[in-house]
C-alpha positions in Angstrom: -28.9 116.8 434.8 -30.8 119.8 433.6 -32.1 119.6 430.0 -33.9 122.1 428.1 -38.0 120.2 427.3 -39.0 122.1 425.1 -37.9 121.0 421.1 -36.4 123.0 418.9 -38.6 124.1 415.4 -37.8 122.8 412.1 -37.2 125.3 409.8 -39.6 128.0 408.6 -38.5 131.2 406.8 -41.6 133.1 408.2 -40.4 132.4 411.8 -36.7 132.8 411.1 -37.4 136.4 409.6 -39.7 137.3 412.8 -36.9 136.5 415.2 -34.5 138.4 412.7 -36.2 141.3 411.9 -37.4 141.8 416.1 -33.6 142.1 416.3 -31.9 143.9 413.7 -32.5 147.3 415.3 -29.4 146.5 417.6 -26.2 147.5 417.5 -24.2 144.9 417.3 -27.3 142.7 416.1 -25.5 139.7 414.5 -24.5 137.6 417.4 -28.1 138.4 419.1 -30.0 137.0 416.1 -27.5 133.9 415.5 -28.3 132.9 419.4 -31.7 133.6 418.8 -31.7 131.8 415.9 -30.1 128.8 417.4 -32.6 128.7 420.5 -35.4 128.5 418.8 -34.3 126.0 415.4 -31.6 124.2 417.7 -29.5 125.2 415.1 -28.3 127.7 412.2 -30.0 126.2 408.9 -27.9 127.1 405.7 -31.0 128.4 404.6 -30.9 131.0 407.4 -27.8 132.4 406.6 -28.5 134.6 403.3 -31.8 135.8 405.4 -29.4 137.6 408.4 -27.1 139.1 405.7 -30.1 140.6 403.8 -31.6 142.0 406.9 -28.3 143.4 408.4 -27.3 144.6 405.0 -23.8 142.8 405.2 -22.5 139.8 402.5 -23.5 136.1 402.6 -19.9 135.2 403.5 -19.8 137.9 406.3 -22.7 136.3 408.1 -21.5 132.6 407.5 -17.8 133.3 409.0 -19.8 134.7 411.8 -21.5 131.3 412.0 -18.7 129.4 411.4 -15.9 131.3 413.9 -18.3 130.6 417.1 -18.0 127.3 418.3 -21.3 127.9 420.0 -23.3 128.0 416.8 -24.1 124.5 415.2 -25.1 123.8 411.4 -26.9 120.6 412.4 -29.4 119.3 415.6 -27.6 118.3 418.3 -28.7 115.1 420.4 -30.9 115.0 423.0 -28.4 115.2 425.6 -25.1 117.3 424.9 -21.5 117.2 426.5 -19.1 119.7 426.0 -15.8 119.3 427.1 -13.2 121.9 428.4 -10.2 122.2 426.4 -8.4 125.2 427.8 -5.0 124.9 429.1 -5.7 123.9 433.1 -8.4 120.8 431.4 -5.2 120.4 429.3 -3.0 120.1 432.1 -5.1 118.1 434.3 -6.3 115.1 431.3 -9.0 116.4 429.4 -7.4 115.3 426.1 -7.2 111.8 427.4 -10.8 111.8 428.0 -11.4 113.1 424.4 -9.4 110.3 423.2 -11.5 108.1 425.7 -14.5 108.9 424.1 -13.0 108.7 420.5 -11.9 105.0 421.6 -14.5 103.7 424.0 -17.4 105.5 423.0 -16.3 105.9 418.7 -17.3 109.9 419.5 -15.2 112.8 418.4 -15.9 116.8 418.9 -18.5 117.9 416.5 -20.3 114.6 416.3 -23.4 113.1 417.4 -24.1 109.5 417.6 -26.0 107.4 415.1 -29.2 107.2 417.7 -29.3 111.1 418.5 -28.7 110.6 421.9 -25.3 112.8 422.4 -23.4 115.5 421.1 -20.2 116.0 421.9 -18.7 119.6 421.2 -15.5 121.3 422.4 -15.7 124.5 424.5 -12.6 126.5 425.4 -12.9 127.5 429.1 -15.5 127.2 431.5 -14.0 129.2 434.0 -14.2 125.9 435.8 -10.4 125.5 436.6 -10.3 124.2 439.9 -12.1 121.5 439.0 -9.9 120.6 436.3 -10.7 118.4 433.8 -14.4 119.9 433.7 -17.5 120.0 431.1 -20.9 120.6 430.9 -23.7 118.2 430.6 -26.8 119.8 429.6 -25.6 122.7 430.3 -24.6 121.6 434.1 -21.1 121.9 435.3 -19.4 118.6 436.2 -15.6 118.8 437.2 -12.6 116.6 438.3 -13.8 114.3 435.8 -11.6 111.3 435.3 -12.7 108.3 432.6 -14.9 105.9 434.9 -17.1 108.9 436.1 -17.1 110.0 432.3 -18.1 106.4 431.4 -20.8 106.9 434.0 -22.3 109.8 433.4 -22.6 108.8 429.3 -24.7 106.0 431.4 -27.0 108.4 432.8 -27.9 110.0 429.7 -28.4 106.7 427.5 -31.0 105.8 431.0 -32.7 109.3 430.9 -33.9 109.1 427.5 -35.4 112.0 426.1 
């Protein structure tokens, strides 16, 4: 499983302003700025929202709305590993909801949560374009298809064994 080996930075207003300033000139700059901030810091800290709003001359509500609307943005750091379960129609028809329930009951993990030890974050994603391999997921950005409970448990075991 691939994993980003560069650790995210802790919040640094100067660095955030530098990132924002470097992209604010773009047409439709909101999303590129938010992606760059998340890439640098691992999440969109609430203290970044007013900085983005001010630079783009939009309300804080508009900036917060973009962060909360798009599933790709998180408001807290992710775990060392990220499992993104596809919950689109094809994956639903092939059992992704059963997998989500399995994660909830067997591993005590629900979408949007990170394990207490910080090892794993579970996120929803709505279509990976892997419909022929449904149900599908991304594990640290790598696609995995034809998942069932047994394969999912094996993946989680691998991730626990690969401490970062």
